[in-house]
PyMOL Python script that loads the backbone (N, CA, C, O; Angstrom):
from pymol import cmd

cmd.read_pdbstr("""\
ATOM      1  N   MET A   1      91.350 108.260  76.440  1.00  0.00           N
ATOM      2  CA  MET A   1      90.395 107.531  77.241  1.00  0.00           C
ATOM      3  C   MET A   1      91.038 106.248  77.756  1.00  0.00           C
ATOM      4  O   MET A   1      91.870 105.626  77.094  1.00  0.00           O
ATOM      5  N   ALA A   2      90.623 105.884  78.943  1.00  0.00           N
ATOM      6  CA  ALA A   2      91.142 104.677  79.569  1.00  0.00           C
ATOM      7  C   ALA A   2      90.421 103.447  79.044  1.00  0.00           C
ATOM      8  O   ALA A   2      89.307 103.537  78.526  1.00  0.00           O
ATOM      9  N   THR A   3      91.064 102.304  79.182  1.00  0.00           N
ATOM     10  CA  THR A   3      90.486 101.036  78.782  1.00  0.00           C
ATOM     11  C   THR A   3      90.377 100.149  80.008  1.00  0.00           C
ATOM     12  O   THR A   3      91.301 100.073  80.818  1.00  0.00           O
ATOM     13  N   LEU A   4      89.251  99.485  80.135  1.00  0.00           N
ATOM     14  CA  LEU A   4      89.016  98.576  81.256  1.00  0.00           C
ATOM     15  C   LEU A   4      88.766  97.188  80.694  1.00  0.00           C
ATOM     16  O   LEU A   4      87.931  97.007  79.808  1.00  0.00           O
ATOM     17  N   GLN A   5      89.492  96.210  81.214  1.00  0.00           N
ATOM     18  CA  GLN A   5      89.307  94.836  80.776  1.00  0.00           C
ATOM     19  C   GLN A   5      88.791  94.031  81.964  1.00  0.00           C
ATOM     20  O   GLN A   5      89.316  94.145  83.071  1.00  0.00           O
ATOM     21  N   VAL A   6      87.766  93.223  81.733  1.00  0.00           N
ATOM     22  CA  VAL A   6      87.189  92.399  82.786  1.00  0.00           C
ATOM     23  C   VAL A   6      87.439  90.944  82.423  1.00  0.00           C
ATOM     24  O   VAL A   6      87.102  90.496  81.327  1.00  0.00           O
ATOM     25  N   ARG A   7      88.036  90.212  83.358  1.00  0.00           N
ATOM     26  CA  ARG A   7      88.347  88.802  83.110  1.00  0.00           C
ATOM     27  C   ARG A   7      87.489  87.902  83.978  1.00  0.00           C
ATOM     28  O   ARG A   7      86.970  88.317  85.014  1.00  0.00           O
ATOM     29  N   ASP A   8      87.353  86.672  83.536  1.00  0.00           N
ATOM     30  CA  ASP A   8      86.664  85.622  84.291  1.00  0.00           C
ATOM     31  C   ASP A   8      85.226  85.972  84.633  1.00  0.00           C
ATOM     32  O   ASP A   8      84.749  85.657  85.723  1.00  0.00           O
ATOM     33  N   MET A   9      84.540  86.617  83.712  1.00  0.00           N
ATOM     34  CA  MET A   9      83.128  86.944  83.919  1.00  0.00           C
ATOM     35  C   MET A   9      82.285  85.706  83.659  1.00  0.00           C
ATOM     36  O   MET A   9      82.510  84.981  82.690  1.00  0.00           O
ATOM     37  N   ASP A  10      81.329  85.473  84.519  1.00  0.00           N
ATOM     38  CA  ASP A  10      80.401  84.365  84.363  1.00  0.00           C
ATOM     39  C   ASP A  10      79.679  84.488  83.021  1.00  0.00           C
ATOM     40  O   ASP A  10      79.275  85.581  82.623  1.00  0.00           O
ATOM     41  N   ASP A  11      79.524  83.372  82.335  1.00  0.00           N
ATOM     42  CA  ASP A  11      78.874  83.387  81.010  1.00  0.00           C
ATOM     43  C   ASP A  11      77.436  83.899  81.070  1.00  0.00           C
ATOM     44  O   ASP A  11      76.987  84.596  80.160  1.00  0.00           O
ATOM     45  N   GLN A  12      76.715  83.556  82.135  1.00  0.00           N
ATOM     46  CA  GLN A  12      75.330  84.022  82.258  1.00  0.00           C
ATOM     47  C   GLN A  12      75.284  85.534  82.479  1.00  0.00           C
ATOM     48  O   GLN A  12      74.417  86.216  81.933  1.00  0.00           O
ATOM     49  N   LEU A  13      76.205  86.051  83.267  1.00  0.00           N
ATOM     50  CA  LEU A  13      76.249  87.498  83.485  1.00  0.00           C
ATOM     51  C   LEU A  13      76.572  88.212  82.178  1.00  0.00           C
ATOM     52  O   LEU A  13      75.978  89.245  81.869  1.00  0.00           O
ATOM     53  N   TYR A  14      77.503  87.668  81.419  1.00  0.00           N
ATOM     54  CA  TYR A  14      77.853  88.261  80.131  1.00  0.00           C
ATOM     55  C   TYR A  14      76.649  88.270  79.192  1.00  0.00           C
ATOM     56  O   TYR A  14      76.387  89.267  78.519  1.00  0.00           O
ATOM     57  N   ALA A  15      75.926  87.168  79.151  1.00  0.00           N
ATOM     58  CA  ALA A  15      74.741  87.084  78.295  1.00  0.00           C
ATOM     59  C   ALA A  15      73.680  88.083  78.740  1.00  0.00           C
ATOM     60  O   ALA A  15      73.018  88.702  77.907  1.00  0.00           O
ATOM     61  N   TYR A  16      73.517  88.243  80.056  1.00  0.00           N
ATOM     62  CA  TYR A  16      72.552  89.206  80.588  1.00  0.00           C
ATOM     63  C   TYR A  16      72.939  90.626  80.176  1.00  0.00           C
ATOM     64  O   TYR A  16      72.088  91.394  79.726  1.00  0.00           O
ATOM     65  N   LEU A  17      74.204  90.973  80.324  1.00  0.00           N
ATOM     66  CA  LEU A  17      74.669  92.310  79.930  1.00  0.00           C
ATOM     67  C   LEU A  17      74.481  92.544  78.435  1.00  0.00           C
ATOM     68  O   LEU A  17      74.055  93.618  78.011  1.00  0.00           O
ATOM     69  N   LYS A  18      74.804  91.531  77.650  1.00  0.00           N
ATOM     70  CA  LYS A  18      74.672  91.650  76.197  1.00  0.00           C
ATOM     71  C   LYS A  18      73.210  91.861  75.793  1.00  0.00           C
ATOM     72  O   LYS A  18      72.913  92.689  74.932  1.00  0.00           O
ATOM     73  N   ALA A  19      72.298  91.106  76.422  1.00  0.00           N
ATOM     74  CA  ALA A  19      70.871  91.264  76.120  1.00  0.00           C
ATOM     75  C   ALA A  19      70.366  92.629  76.558  1.00  0.00           C
ATOM     76  O   ALA A  19      69.573  93.258  75.858  1.00  0.00           O
ATOM     77  N   ARG A  20      70.827  93.085  77.715  1.00  0.00           N
ATOM     78  CA  ARG A  20      70.409  94.400  78.208  1.00  0.00           C
ATOM     79  C   ARG A  20      70.896  95.491  77.258  1.00  0.00           C
ATOM     80  O   ARG A  20      70.149  96.419  76.945  1.00  0.00           O
ATOM     81  N   ALA A  21      72.124  95.387  76.804  1.00  0.00           N
ATOM     82  CA  ALA A  21      72.669  96.371  75.867  1.00  0.00           C
ATOM     83  C   ALA A  21      71.860  96.375  74.563  1.00  0.00           C
ATOM     84  O   ALA A  21      71.573  97.435  74.005  1.00  0.00           O
ATOM     85  N   LYS A  22      71.504  95.204  74.097  1.00  0.00           N
ATOM     86  CA  LYS A  22      70.727  95.107  72.853  1.00  0.00           C
ATOM     87  C   LYS A  22      69.364  95.765  73.014  1.00  0.00           C
ATOM     88  O   LYS A  22      68.916  96.491  72.126  1.00  0.00           O
ATOM     89  N   ARG A  23      68.692  95.513  74.158  1.00  0.00           N
ATOM     90  CA  ARG A  23      67.382  96.129  74.402  1.00  0.00           C
ATOM     91  C   ARG A  23      67.467  97.653  74.420  1.00  0.00           C
ATOM     92  O   ARG A  23      66.526  98.337  74.019  1.00  0.00           O
ATOM     93  N   ARG A  24      68.582  98.173  74.880  1.00  0.00           N
ATOM     94  CA  ARG A  24      68.749  99.624  74.969  1.00  0.00           C
ATOM     95  C   ARG A  24      69.476 100.212  73.764  1.00  0.00           C
ATOM     96  O   ARG A  24      69.812 101.396  73.731  1.00  0.00           O
ATOM     97  N   ARG A  25      69.707  99.356  72.782  1.00  0.00           N
ATOM     98  CA  ARG A  25      70.363  99.764  71.532  1.00  0.00           C
ATOM     99  C   ARG A  25      71.721 100.413  71.797  1.00  0.00           C
ATOM    100  O   ARG A  25      72.033 101.487  71.281  1.00  0.00           O
ATOM    101  N   ARG A  26      72.511  99.730  72.612  1.00  0.00           N
ATOM    102  CA  ARG A  26      73.862 100.188  72.935  1.00  0.00           C
ATOM    103  C   ARG A  26      74.836  99.050  72.684  1.00  0.00           C
ATOM    104  O   ARG A  26      74.458  97.880  72.618  1.00  0.00           O
ATOM    105  N   SER A  27      76.096  99.424  72.545  1.00  0.00           N
ATOM    106  CA  SER A  27      77.125  98.388  72.506  1.00  0.00           C
ATOM    107  C   SER A  27      77.310  97.868  73.931  1.00  0.00           C
ATOM    108  O   SER A  27      76.870  98.496  74.895  1.00  0.00           O
ATOM    109  N   LEU A  28      77.955  96.734  74.050  1.00  0.00           N
ATOM    110  CA  LEU A  28      78.221  96.176  75.368  1.00  0.00           C
ATOM    111  C   LEU A  28      79.052  97.149  76.199  1.00  0.00           C
ATOM    112  O   LEU A  28      78.778  97.344  77.383  1.00  0.00           O
ATOM    113  N   SER A  29      80.050  97.752  75.595  1.00  0.00           N
ATOM    114  CA  SER A  29      80.892  98.729  76.307  1.00  0.00           C
ATOM    115  C   SER A  29      80.078  99.929  76.780  1.00  0.00           C
ATOM    116  O   SER A  29      80.235 100.380  77.915  1.00  0.00           O
ATOM    117  N   GLN A  30      79.215 100.444  75.919  1.00  0.00           N
ATOM    118  CA  GLN A  30      78.385 101.582  76.300  1.00  0.00           C
ATOM    119  C   GLN A  30      77.461 101.229  77.469  1.00  0.00           C
ATOM    120  O   GLN A  30      77.242 102.046  78.363  1.00  0.00           O
ATOM    121  N   GLU A  31      76.929 100.022  77.455  1.00  0.00           N
ATOM    122  CA  GLU A  31      76.026  99.599  78.520  1.00  0.00           C
ATOM    123  C   GLU A  31      76.762  99.478  79.849  1.00  0.00           C
ATOM    124  O   GLU A  31      76.250  99.910  80.881  1.00  0.00           O
ATOM    125  N   VAL A  32      77.948  98.900  79.834  1.00  0.00           N
ATOM    126  CA  VAL A  32      78.731  98.755  81.064  1.00  0.00           C
ATOM    127  C   VAL A  32      79.095 100.135  81.611  1.00  0.00           C
ATOM    128  O   VAL A  32      79.006 100.363  82.818  1.00  0.00           O
ATOM    129  N   ILE A  33      79.500 101.045  80.748  1.00  0.00           N
ATOM    130  CA  ILE A  33      79.821 102.407  81.187  1.00  0.00           C
ATOM    131  C   ILE A  33      78.587 103.068  81.788  1.00  0.00           C
ATOM    132  O   ILE A  33      78.682 103.734  82.819  1.00  0.00           O
ATOM    133  N   SER A  34      77.440 102.893  81.159  1.00  0.00           N
ATOM    134  CA  SER A  34      76.194 103.461  81.662  1.00  0.00           C
ATOM    135  C   SER A  34      75.860 102.928  83.058  1.00  0.00           C
ATOM    136  O   SER A  34      75.464 103.691  83.940  1.00  0.00           O
ATOM    137  N   ILE A  35      76.019 101.621  83.254  1.00  0.00           N
ATOM    138  CA  ILE A  35      75.736 101.007  84.556  1.00  0.00           C
ATOM    139  C   ILE A  35      76.686 101.562  85.615  1.00  0.00           C
ATOM    140  O   ILE A  35      76.257 101.900  86.719  1.00  0.00           O
ATOM    141  N   ILE A  36      77.961 101.657  85.288  1.00  0.00           N
ATOM    142  CA  ILE A  36      78.946 102.176  86.246  1.00  0.00           C
ATOM    143  C   ILE A  36      78.654 103.634  86.580  1.00  0.00           C
ATOM    144  O   ILE A  36      78.685 104.019  87.748  1.00  0.00           O
ATOM    145  N   GLU A  37      78.369 104.451  85.561  1.00  0.00           N
ATOM    146  CA  GLU A  37      78.050 105.867  85.797  1.00  0.00           C
ATOM    147  C   GLU A  37      76.819 106.009  86.691  1.00  0.00           C
ATOM    148  O   GLU A  37      76.807 106.815  87.621  1.00  0.00           O
ATOM    149  N   GLU A  38      75.790 105.221  86.399  1.00  0.00           N
ATOM    150  CA  GLU A  38      74.560 105.285  87.184  1.00  0.00           C
ATOM    151  C   GLU A  38      74.823 104.928  88.645  1.00  0.00           C
ATOM    152  O   GLU A  38      74.330 105.589  89.559  1.00  0.00           O
ATOM    153  N   HIS A  39      75.596 103.888  88.843  1.00  0.00           N
ATOM    154  CA  HIS A  39      75.889 103.455  90.211  1.00  0.00           C
ATOM    155  C   HIS A  39      76.723 104.490  90.961  1.00  0.00           C
ATOM    156  O   HIS A  39      76.428 104.809  92.113  1.00  0.00           O
ATOM    157  N   LEU A  40      77.751 105.009  90.321  1.00  0.00           N
ATOM    158  CA  LEU A  40      78.644 105.952  90.995  1.00  0.00           C
ATOM    159  C   LEU A  40      78.027 107.330  91.186  1.00  0.00           C
ATOM    160  O   LEU A  40      78.450 108.075  92.070  1.00  0.00           O
ATOM    161  N   SER A  41      77.045 107.681  90.380  1.00  0.00           N
ATOM    162  CA  SER A  41      76.425 109.003  90.510  1.00  0.00           C
ATOM    163  C   SER A  41      75.322 109.032  91.563  1.00  0.00           C
ATOM    164  O   SER A  41      74.876 110.105  91.968  1.00  0.00           O
ATOM    165  N   SER A  42      74.881 107.854  92.006  1.00  0.00           N
ATOM    166  CA  SER A  42      73.842 107.831  93.039  1.00  0.00           C
ATOM    167  C   SER A  42      74.474 108.164  94.386  1.00  0.00           C
ATOM    168  O   SER A  42      75.608 107.768  94.655  1.00  0.00           O
ATOM    169  N   PRO A  43      73.746 108.888  95.232  1.00  0.00           N
ATOM    170  CA  PRO A  43      74.312 109.265  96.528  1.00  0.00           C
ATOM    171  C   PRO A  43      74.583 108.025  97.376  1.00  0.00           C
ATOM    172  O   PRO A  43      73.863 107.029  97.311  1.00  0.00           O
ATOM    173  N   ASP A  44      75.643 108.123  98.170  1.00  0.00           N
ATOM    174  CA  ASP A  44      75.981 107.008  99.060  1.00  0.00           C
ATOM    175  C   ASP A  44      74.860 106.773 100.052  1.00  0.00           C
ATOM    176  O   ASP A  44      74.199 107.705 100.510  1.00  0.00           O
ATOM    177  N   LYS A  45      74.667 105.526 100.366  1.00  0.00           N
ATOM    178  CA  LYS A  45      73.645 105.165 101.340  1.00  0.00           C
ATOM    179  C   LYS A  45      74.120 105.567 102.736  1.00  0.00           C
ATOM    180  O   LYS A  45      75.321 105.662 102.991  1.00  0.00           O
ATOM    181  N   ASP A  46      73.184 105.795 103.615  1.00  0.00           N
ATOM    182  CA  ASP A  46      73.509 106.136 104.998  1.00  0.00           C
ATOM    183  C   ASP A  46      73.877 104.841 105.724  1.00  0.00           C
ATOM    184  O   ASP A  46      73.020 104.191 106.322  1.00  0.00           O
ATOM    185  N   VAL A  47      75.154 104.478 105.667  1.00  0.00           N
ATOM    186  CA  VAL A  47      75.604 103.210 106.230  1.00  0.00           C
ATOM    187  C   VAL A  47      75.422 103.196 107.743  1.00  0.00           C
ATOM    188  O   VAL A  47      75.006 102.186 108.310  1.00  0.00           O
ATOM    189  N   TYR A  48      75.730 104.311 108.396  1.00  0.00           N
ATOM    190  CA  TYR A  48      75.597 104.362 109.857  1.00  0.00           C
ATOM    191  C   TYR A  48      74.139 104.151 110.258  1.00  0.00           C
ATOM    192  O   TYR A  48      73.851 103.385 111.177  1.00  0.00           O
ATOM    193  N   GLY A  49      73.217 104.833 109.568  1.00  0.00           N
ATOM    194  CA  GLY A  49      71.796 104.692 109.879  1.00  0.00           C
ATOM    195  C   GLY A  49      71.301 103.272 109.636  1.00  0.00           C
ATOM    196  O   GLY A  49      70.502 102.746 110.410  1.00  0.00           O
ATOM    197  N   ALA A  50      71.778 102.657 108.560  1.00  0.00           N
ATOM    198  CA  ALA A  50      71.376 101.285 108.263  1.00  0.00           C
ATOM    199  C   ALA A  50      71.909 100.331 109.323  1.00  0.00           C
ATOM    200  O   ALA A  50      71.224  99.385 109.713  1.00  0.00           O
ATOM    201  N   THR A  51      73.124 100.577 109.787  1.00  0.00           N
ATOM    202  CA  THR A  51      73.700  99.739 110.844  1.00  0.00           C
ATOM    203  C   THR A  51      72.909  99.886 112.125  1.00  0.00           C
ATOM    204  O   THR A  51      72.622  98.893 112.793  1.00  0.00           O
ATOM    205  N   GLN A  52      72.552 101.106 112.477  1.00  0.00           N
ATOM    206  CA  GLN A  52      71.775 101.333 113.697  1.00  0.00           C
ATOM    207  C   GLN A  52      70.404 100.676 113.604  1.00  0.00           C
ATOM    208  O   GLN A  52      69.920 100.101 114.579  1.00  0.00           O
ATOM    209  N   GLU A  53      69.784 100.760 112.442  1.00  0.00           N
ATOM    210  CA  GLU A  53      68.483 100.116 112.259  1.00  0.00           C
ATOM    211  C   GLU A  53      68.602  98.607 112.408  1.00  0.00           C
ATOM    212  O   GLU A  53      67.758  97.969 113.039  1.00  0.00           O
ATOM    213  N   PHE A  54      69.648  98.042 111.828  1.00  0.00           N
ATOM    214  CA  PHE A  54      69.876  96.603 111.952  1.00  0.00           C
ATOM    215  C   PHE A  54      70.097  96.209 113.411  1.00  0.00           C
ATOM    216  O   PHE A  54      69.526  95.226 113.883  1.00  0.00           O
ATOM    217  N   LEU A  55      70.911  96.964 114.114  1.00  0.00           N
ATOM    218  CA  LEU A  55      71.196  96.652 115.519  1.00  0.00           C
ATOM    219  C   LEU A  55      69.953  96.790 116.388  1.00  0.00           C
ATOM    220  O   LEU A  55      69.826  96.092 117.394  1.00  0.00           O
ATOM    221  N   SER A  56      69.039  97.676 116.018  1.00  0.00           N
ATOM    222  CA  SER A  56      67.819  97.850 116.811  1.00  0.00           C
ATOM    223  C   SER A  56      66.935  96.604 116.744  1.00  0.00           C
ATOM    224  O   SER A  56      66.077  96.402 117.603  1.00  0.00           O
ATOM    225  N   LEU A  57      67.143  95.777 115.733  1.00  0.00           N
ATOM    226  CA  LEU A  57      66.363  94.555 115.593  1.00  0.00           C
ATOM    227  C   LEU A  57      66.896  93.410 116.456  1.00  0.00           C
ATOM    228  O   LEU A  57      66.232  92.384 116.601  1.00  0.00           O
ATOM    229  N   ALA A  58      68.070  93.576 117.017  1.00  0.00           N
ATOM    230  CA  ALA A  58      68.691  92.514 117.810  1.00  0.00           C
ATOM    231  C   ALA A  58      67.763  92.103 118.950  1.00  0.00           C
ATOM    232  O   ALA A  58      67.299  92.939 119.725  1.00  0.00           O
ATOM    233  N   GLY A  59      67.509  90.827 119.035  1.00  0.00           N
ATOM    234  CA  GLY A  59      66.662  90.286 120.087  1.00  0.00           C
ATOM    235  C   GLY A  59      65.177  90.413 119.810  1.00  0.00           C
ATOM    236  O   GLY A  59      64.366  89.979 120.628  1.00  0.00           O
ATOM    237  N   SER A  60      64.798  90.992 118.687  1.00  0.00           N
ATOM    238  CA  SER A  60      63.376  91.196 118.420  1.00  0.00           C
ATOM    239  C   SER A  60      62.723  89.999 117.740  1.00  0.00           C
ATOM    240  O   SER A  60      61.498  89.950 117.623  1.00  0.00           O
ATOM    241  N   TRP A  61      63.512  89.047 117.296  1.00  0.00           N
ATOM    242  CA  TRP A  61      62.977  87.885 116.612  1.00  0.00           C
ATOM    243  C   TRP A  61      62.856  86.748 117.604  1.00  0.00           C
ATOM    244  O   TRP A  61      63.856  86.274 118.143  1.00  0.00           O
ATOM    245  N   LYS A  62      61.663  86.324 117.838  1.00  0.00           N
ATOM    246  CA  LYS A  62      61.416  85.227 118.768  1.00  0.00           C
ATOM    247  C   LYS A  62      61.049  83.987 117.979  1.00  0.00           C
ATOM    248  O   LYS A  62      60.277  84.055 117.022  1.00  0.00           O
ATOM    249  N   ASP A  63      61.602  82.860 118.381  1.00  0.00           N
ATOM    250  CA  ASP A  63      61.339  81.607 117.699  1.00  0.00           C
ATOM    251  C   ASP A  63      61.455  80.483 118.724  1.00  0.00           C
ATOM    252  O   ASP A  63      62.372  80.474 119.545  1.00  0.00           O
ATOM    253  N   ALA A  64      60.538  79.556 118.673  1.00  0.00           N
ATOM    254  CA  ALA A  64      60.538  78.451 119.641  1.00  0.00           C
ATOM    255  C   ALA A  64      61.610  77.418 119.310  1.00  0.00           C
ATOM    256  O   ALA A  64      61.966  76.596 120.154  1.00  0.00           O
ATOM    257  N   ARG A  65      62.126  77.461 118.075  1.00  0.00           N
ATOM    258  CA  ARG A  65      63.143  76.484 117.679  1.00  0.00           C
ATOM    259  C   ARG A  65      64.497  76.842 118.274  1.00  0.00           C
ATOM    260  O   ARG A  65      64.764  77.997 118.607  1.00  0.00           O
ATOM    261  N   SER A  66      65.356  75.815 118.403  1.00  0.00           N
ATOM    262  CA  SER A  66      66.721  76.062 118.861  1.00  0.00           C
ATOM    263  C   SER A  66      67.530  76.654 117.707  1.00  0.00           C
ATOM    264  O   SER A  66      67.104  76.598 116.554  1.00  0.00           O
ATOM    265  N   ALA A  67      68.682  77.213 118.015  1.00  0.00           N
ATOM    266  CA  ALA A  67      69.548  77.781 116.985  1.00  0.00           C
ATOM    267  C   ALA A  67      69.944  76.717 115.973  1.00  0.00           C
ATOM    268  O   ALA A  67      70.010  76.987 114.774  1.00  0.00           O
ATOM    269  N   GLU A  68      70.208  75.502 116.460  1.00  0.00           N
ATOM    270  CA  GLU A  68      70.598  74.413 115.564  1.00  0.00           C
ATOM    271  C   GLU A  68      69.467  74.075 114.584  1.00  0.00           C
ATOM    272  O   GLU A  68      69.719  73.815 113.408  1.00  0.00           O
ATOM    273  N   GLU A  69      68.235  74.081 115.068  1.00  0.00           N
ATOM    274  CA  GLU A  69      67.093  73.800 114.194  1.00  0.00           C
ATOM    275  C   GLU A  69      66.912  74.887 113.145  1.00  0.00           C
ATOM    276  O   GLU A  69      66.606  74.598 111.989  1.00  0.00           O
ATOM    277  N   ILE A  70      67.100  76.120 113.544  1.00  0.00           N
ATOM    278  CA  ILE A  70      66.972  77.240 112.604  1.00  0.00           C
ATOM    279  C   ILE A  70      68.043  77.141 111.524  1.00  0.00           C
ATOM    280  O   ILE A  70      67.754  77.301 110.338  1.00  0.00           O
ATOM    281  N   VAL A  71      69.283  76.877 111.941  1.00  0.00           N
ATOM    282  CA  VAL A  71      70.382  76.751 110.984  1.00  0.00           C
ATOM    283  C   VAL A  71      70.114  75.598 110.026  1.00  0.00           C
ATOM    284  O   VAL A  71      70.341  75.735 108.824  1.00  0.00           O
ATOM    285  N   GLU A  72      69.641  74.481 110.526  1.00  0.00           N
ATOM    286  CA  GLU A  72      69.332  73.329 109.670  1.00  0.00           C
ATOM    287  C   GLU A  72      68.228  73.676 108.668  1.00  0.00           C
ATOM    288  O   GLU A  72      68.309  73.284 107.504  1.00  0.00           O
ATOM    289  N   ASP A  73      67.203  74.402 109.103  1.00  0.00           N
ATOM    290  CA  ASP A  73      66.136  74.824 108.189  1.00  0.00           C
ATOM    291  C   ASP A  73      66.670  75.731 107.083  1.00  0.00           C
ATOM    292  O   ASP A  73      66.276  75.604 105.924  1.00  0.00           O
ATOM    293  N   ILE A  74      67.558  76.637 107.443  1.00  0.00           N
ATOM    294  CA  ILE A  74      68.149  77.546 106.455  1.00  0.00           C
ATOM    295  C   ILE A  74      68.971  76.756 105.450  1.00  0.00           C
ATOM    296  O   ILE A  74      68.858  76.977 104.244  1.00  0.00           O
ATOM    297  N   ARG A  75      69.797  75.837 105.937  1.00  0.00           N
ATOM    298  CA  ARG A  75      70.623  75.022 105.028  1.00  0.00           C
ATOM    299  C   ARG A  75      69.766  74.181 104.096  1.00  0.00           C
ATOM    300  O   ARG A  75      70.066  74.069 102.907  1.00  0.00           O
ATOM    301  N   ARG A  76      68.706  73.591 104.625  1.00  0.00           N
ATOM    302  CA  ARG A  76      67.814  72.773 103.810  1.00  0.00           C
ATOM    303  C   ARG A  76      67.163  73.632 102.731  1.00  0.00           C
ATOM    304  O   ARG A  76      67.068  73.221 101.574  1.00  0.00           O
ATOM    305  N   ALA A  77      66.719  74.819 103.112  1.00  0.00           N
ATOM    306  CA  ALA A  77      66.067  75.706 102.142  1.00  0.00           C
ATOM    307  C   ALA A  77      67.035  76.114 101.037  1.00  0.00           C
ATOM    308  O   ALA A  77      66.640  76.229  99.876  1.00  0.00           O
ATOM    309  N   ARG A  78      68.283  76.329 101.386  1.00  0.00           N
ATOM    310  CA  ARG A  78      69.277  76.708 100.380  1.00  0.00           C
ATOM    311  C   ARG A  78      69.535  75.579  99.400  1.00  0.00           C
ATOM    312  O   ARG A  78      69.685  75.814  98.201  1.00  0.00           O
ATOM    313  N   LYS A  79      69.586  74.355  99.903  1.00  0.00           N
ATOM    314  CA  LYS A  79      69.858  73.211  99.041  1.00  0.00           C
ATOM    315  C   LYS A  79      68.671  72.903  98.132  1.00  0.00           C
ATOM    316  O   LYS A  79      68.863  72.478  96.992  1.00  0.00           O
ATOM    317  N   GLU A  80      67.469  73.109  98.611  1.00  0.00           N
ATOM    318  CA  GLU A  80      66.268  72.758  97.865  1.00  0.00           C
ATOM    319  C   GLU A  80      65.737  73.894  97.006  1.00  0.00           C
ATOM    320  O   GLU A  80      64.821  73.684  96.210  1.00  0.00           O
ATOM    321  N   SER A  81      66.288  75.086  97.148  1.00  0.00           N
ATOM    322  CA  SER A  81      65.789  76.242  96.419  1.00  0.00           C
ATOM    323  C   SER A  81      66.148  76.176  94.936  1.00  0.00           C
ATOM    324  O   SER A  81      67.293  75.883  94.592  1.00  0.00           O
ATOM    325  N   PRO A  82      65.181  76.445  94.054  1.00  0.00           N
ATOM    326  CA  PRO A  82      65.499  76.484  92.618  1.00  0.00           C
ATOM    327  C   PRO A  82      66.372  77.686  92.277  1.00  0.00           C
ATOM    328  O   PRO A  82      66.995  77.720  91.216  1.00  0.00           O
ATOM    329  N   ARG A  83      66.419  78.660  93.161  1.00  0.00           N
ATOM    330  CA  ARG A  83      67.205  79.868  92.917  1.00  0.00           C
ATOM    331  C   ARG A  83      68.683  79.540  92.725  1.00  0.00           C
ATOM    332  O   ARG A  83      69.358  80.159  91.902  1.00  0.00           O
ATOM    333  N   PHE A  84      69.181  78.574  93.481  1.00  0.00           N
ATOM    334  CA  PHE A  84      70.590  78.251  93.400  1.00  0.00           C
ATOM    335  C   PHE A  84      70.894  77.187  92.348  1.00  0.00           C
ATOM    336  O   PHE A  84      72.052  76.820  92.147  1.00  0.00           O
ATOM    337  N   GLY A  85      69.863  76.697  91.685  1.00  0.00           N
ATOM    338  CA  GLY A  85      70.055  75.733  90.615  1.00  0.00           C
ATOM    339  C   GLY A  85      70.197  76.389  89.255  1.00  0.00           C
ATOM    340  O   GLY A  85      70.377  75.707  88.246  1.00  0.00           O
ATOM    341  N   LYS A  86      70.117  77.714  89.225  1.00  0.00           N
ATOM    342  CA  LYS A  86      70.218  78.486  87.989  1.00  0.00           C
ATOM    343  C   LYS A  86      69.201  78.002  86.960  1.00  0.00           C
ATOM    344  O   LYS A  86      69.501  77.878  85.773  1.00  0.00           O
ATOM    345  N   ALA A  87      68.003  77.736  87.442  1.00  0.00           N
ATOM    346  CA  ALA A  87      66.953  77.191  86.584  1.00  0.00           C
ATOM    347  C   ALA A  87      66.440  78.216  85.580  1.00  0.00           C
ATOM    348  O   ALA A  87      66.168  77.877  84.429  1.00  0.00           O
ATOM    349  N   ARG A  88      66.308  79.473  86.013  1.00  0.00           N
ATOM    350  CA  ARG A  88      65.679  80.472  85.131  1.00  0.00           C
ATOM    351  C   ARG A  88      66.651  81.556  84.690  1.00  0.00           C
ATOM    352  O   ARG A  88      66.349  82.274  83.737  1.00  0.00           O
ATOM    353  N   GLY A  89      67.749  81.702  85.308  1.00  0.00           N
ATOM    354  CA  GLY A  89      68.668  82.751  84.915  1.00  0.00           C
ATOM    355  C   GLY A  89      69.459  83.267  86.098  1.00  0.00           C
ATOM    356  O   GLY A  89      69.327  82.766  87.215  1.00  0.00           O
ATOM    357  N   ILE A  90      70.266  84.252  85.851  1.00  0.00           N
ATOM    358  CA  ILE A  90      71.203  84.705  86.871  1.00  0.00           C
ATOM    359  C   ILE A  90      70.552  85.469  88.011  1.00  0.00           C
ATOM    360  O   ILE A  90      71.034  85.403  89.141  1.00  0.00           O
ATOM    361  N   PHE A  91      69.472  86.192  87.750  1.00  0.00           N
ATOM    362  CA  PHE A  91      68.878  87.020  88.790  1.00  0.00           C
ATOM    363  C   PHE A  91      67.463  86.588  89.151  1.00  0.00           C
ATOM    364  O   PHE A  91      66.638  87.437  89.487  1.00  0.00           O
ATOM    365  N   ASP A  92      67.162  85.308  89.092  1.00  0.00           N
ATOM    366  CA  ASP A  92      65.789  84.885  89.365  1.00  0.00           C
ATOM    367  C   ASP A  92      65.518  84.708  90.824  1.00  0.00           C
ATOM    368  O   ASP A  92      64.403  84.354  91.207  1.00  0.00           O
TER     369      ASP A  92
END
""", "prot")
cmd.dss("prot")
cmd.show_as("cartoon", "prot")
cmd.util.cbc("prot")
cmd.orient("prot")
């Protein structure tokens, strides 16, 4: 069997994986293998269809604000969001 080593993993991600493994009564290695197997066994997404759907939305969003105002609003929201402050955990 092959061995996989993961370096420089975020401490919060490691803690999340460890807690998930404990809830499922698995070792950390077993849980990581399970996650990888689950991901790789799922059918590939229709990337072409998703791209076409995304492109069909081009020009469909109307906004009275200028592009600069929209960008400033997005930046402000990112800075003020608790999501990026890691207040509750890695996936909040």
